[in-house]
C-alpha positions in Angstrom: 46.6 -62.8 26.4 43.3 -61.1 25.6 40.4 -63.3 26.7 37.2 -63.8 24.8 34.0 -63.2 26.8 33.1 -66.2 29.0 30.2 -67.6 31.0 30.4 -69.0 34.5 29.9 -72.7 33.7 30.7 -75.1 30.9 27.5 -77.0 29.9 27.2 -79.8 27.4 26.7 -78.0 24.1 24.0 -79.0 21.7 26.4 -78.8 18.8 30.1 -77.9 18.3 31.3 -75.9 15.4 35.1 -76.2 14.6 36.0 -73.7 11.9 39.1 -72.6 10.1 39.6 -68.8 10.1 41.6 -67.5 7.1 40.0 -68.5 3.8 36.9 -69.8 5.6 35.4 -67.3 8.1 37.2 -64.4 6.4 39.1 -63.6 3.2 42.9 -63.2 3.0 44.0 -60.0 4.9 40.4 -59.2 6.0 38.8 -58.8 9.3 35.9 -61.0 10.5 32.7 -59.7 8.9 29.9 -58.7 11.2 27.5 -61.2 9.6 29.9 -64.0 10.4 30.5 -62.8 13.9 26.8 -62.4 14.6 26.2 -66.0 13.4 29.0 -67.3 15.7 27.5 -65.3 18.6 24.1 -66.8 17.9 25.4 -70.3 17.9 26.8 -69.8 21.4 23.6 -68.1 22.6 21.5 -71.1 21.3 23.6 -73.6 23.3 26.3 -74.5 20.8 30.0 -74.2 21.1 32.4 -72.4 18.7 36.0 -73.5 18.3 38.4 -71.6 16.0 41.1 -73.8 14.4 43.9 -72.0 12.6 47.5 -71.7 11.6 47.5 -68.4 13.5 48.7 -68.2 17.1 46.2 -68.7 20.0 47.0 -65.1 21.1 46.0 -63.8 17.7 42.7 -65.9 17.7 41.8 -65.0 21.3 42.2 -61.3 20.5 40.2 -61.6 17.2 37.2 -63.2 18.7 37.3 -61.1 21.9 37.1 -58.0 19.7 34.0 -59.4 18.0 32.5 -60.6 21.3 32.5 -64.3 20.3 32.9 -66.6 23.2 35.6 -69.3 22.8 36.0 -72.1 25.3 38.6 -73.9 23.2 41.1 -72.3 20.8 43.2 -74.3 18.3 46.3 -72.5 17.1 49.3 -73.2 14.9 47.5 -76.0 13.0 47.0 -78.0 16.2 50.5 -77.4 17.7 49.1 -75.2 20.4 45.6 -75.6 22.0 44.2 -73.8 24.9 40.9 -74.5 26.7 38.9 -73.6 29.7 36.5 -76.4 29.9 37.1 -76.9 33.6 36.5 -73.4 34.8 37.6 -69.9 34.1 41.4 -70.4 33.8 43.0 -71.4 30.5 44.8 -74.7 30.2 47.6 -75.2 27.5 48.1 -78.2 25.4 51.3 -77.6 23.4 53.2 -79.8 21.1 56.6 -78.1 20.8 59.9 -79.1 19.0 62.2 -76.2 20.1 65.4 -77.7 18.6 63.7 -78.2 15.2 62.3 -74.7 15.5 65.7 -73.2 16.0 67.1 -75.1 12.9 64.1 -74.0 10.8 64.5 -70.3 11.9 68.2 -70.3 10.8 67.4 -71.9 7.5 64.4 -69.6 6.8 66.6 -66.5 7.4 69.2 -67.9 4.9 66.5 -68.7 2.3 64.7 -65.4 2.5 67.9 -63.5 2.2 68.8 -65.3 -1.0 65.3 -65.4 -2.5 63.6 -62.2 -1.2 60.9 -64.2 0.5 59.0 -62.8 3.4 58.5 -64.9 6.5 56.9 -64.9 9.9 58.9 -65.6 13.1 58.6 -69.4 13.5 56.0 -70.4 16.1 55.9 -73.4 18.4 55.8 -76.0 15.6 55.2 -74.4 12.3 56.7 -71.7 10.1 55.0 -69.5 7.5 56.7 -68.1 4.4 54.9 -65.5 2.2 55.6 -65.8 -1.6 53.3 -62.9 -2.7 50.7 -64.8 -4.7 48.9 -68.2 -4.4 50.3 -69.2 -7.8 53.9 -68.5 -6.8 53.3 -70.2 -3.4 52.1 -73.4 -5.2 55.1 -73.2 -7.5 57.5 -72.9 -4.5 55.8 -75.3 -2.1 57.6 -78.4 -3.3 61.0 -76.7 -3.2 60.2 -75.3 0.3 59.4 -78.8 1.6 62.6 -80.2 0.1 64.6 -77.4 1.9 63.0 -78.3 5.2 63.4 -82.0 4.7 67.2 -81.5 4.2 67.7 -79.2 7.1 65.6 -81.4 9.5 67.1 -84.7 8.4 63.7 -86.4 8.1 60.9 -86.5 5.5 57.9 -85.9 7.8 57.2 -82.3 6.8 53.8 -81.1 5.5 53.3 -77.9 3.6 50.0 -76.1 3.1 49.4 -73.4 0.5 47.0 -70.6 1.2 45.1 -68.2 -1.1 47.1 -65.1 0.2 50.4 -66.6 -1.1 51.5 -68.0 2.3 52.8 -71.5 2.9 52.7 -73.1 6.3 55.3 -75.8 7.0 54.5 -78.3 9.7 57.1 -80.8 10.9 55.7 -84.1 12.2 52.1 -83.7 10.8 51.3 -87.1 12.2 51.6 -85.6 15.6 50.7 -81.9 14.9 47.4 -81.3 13.1 44.0 -79.8 13.7 42.7 -83.4 14.3 44.1 -83.0 17.8 41.3 -80.6 18.8 38.7 -82.9 17.5 40.1 -85.7 19.8 40.0 -83.3 22.7 36.3 -82.4 22.1 35.3 -86.0 21.3 36.7 -87.1 24.7 35.0 -84.3 26.7 31.6 -84.3 24.8 30.9 -87.8 23.5 27.9 -88.0 21.3 27.7 -84.3 20.7 27.5 -83.5 16.9 30.7 -81.9 15.6 30.5 -79.7 12.5 33.8 -78.7 10.7 34.2 -75.8 8.3 37.3 -75.2 6.3 38.8 -74.5 2.9 42.4 -75.7 2.8 44.5 -78.9 2.9 45.5 -78.1 6.4 41.9 -78.6 7.4 41.7 -82.1 6.0 43.0 -83.9 9.2 40.2 -82.4 11.3 37.6 -83.0 8.6 38.7 -86.7 8.4 39.0 -87.2 12.1 36.9 -89.8 13.9 33.8 -88.3 15.4 33.1 -85.5 13.0 29.4 -85.6 11.9 29.3 -83.0 9.1 31.8 -81.0 7.0 30.9 -77.8 5.1 33.1 -75.5 2.9 32.9 -72.3 0.9 33.2 -72.0 -2.9 36.9 -71.3 -2.7 37.7 -74.7 -1.0 40.4 -77.0 -2.2 39.0 -79.9 -4.3 40.2 -82.4 -1.6 38.2 -80.4 0.9 35.1 -80.6 -1.2 35.5 -84.4 -1.4 35.9 -84.6 2.4 32.7 -82.6 2.8 30.7 -85.0 0.6 32.1 -88.0 2.4 30.9 -86.5 5.8 27.4 -85.7 4.7 28.1 -82.1 3.8 28.9 -80.1 0.7 30.4 -76.9 -0.7 28.2 -73.8 -0.6 28.1 -71.0 -3.1 30.0 -67.9 -2.2 33.7 -67.4 -1.3 34.9 -67.2 2.3 32.4 -65.9 4.9 29.5 -65.7 2.4 29.5 -69.4 1.4 30.5 -70.7 4.8 27.7 -68.8 6.7 25.2 -70.5 4.4 26.9 -73.9 5.0 27.1 -73.5 8.8 23.4 -72.4 9.1 22.4 -75.4 7.0 24.5 -77.7 9.3 23.2 -76.2 12.5 19.6 -76.8 11.2 20.4 -80.5 10.7 21.0 -80.7 14.6 18.0 -78.5 15.5 20.1 -75.4 16.3 18.4 -72.6 14.5 20.8 -69.6 13.9 
């Protein structure tokens, strides 16, 4: 795994930013903008902590933020199914929630479905699978059918599906055990009393936004209506501008609330 830059010791941060990546820090299919990367670096330089929380793998996230020279002490991948941290020193520790038998059944089913329907899919990860339907409208249309398929193949109804702006749909078995809220619980336990700010845009971000211990929630203009509601309930709001533009304004505003001037 490519490692992000690191410092010698883990100090109590003045504030923690936990942010979704695709649809929040960057647009679909885009790289991280330099303005966003500079803001994240500034948060760390000012004594804050940045934690990416995404449906992407921890390997992908580590390489992305290493390339942009953004320090990450905690990385939340696969919608909370795989979390790595180095809060106890320089070595990464892995917290993984894995369902290998279910993953094998999902993989077989996905291959059959994609062959019949010309869908594109990503190789199933530890606990989630992503299918690409081309456009967001088609993804929303197919999401319910996709959930029904997985419910039948797995033999239980505990499957969550999350639609993204790029036409992708993430399917997460056992969302009560696998969600981005897991990383909030980890941070709350390690740094009690430290303000946690959450930034996100999609329904898969709701568990971490609604988690106990979150102080403020911000979101960009493209955020799902339920995300906007969650932001208002947690003393935050939606900011004008899609993706990185809106969320940079929101994060700077939230940092100022906790006297972290970035």
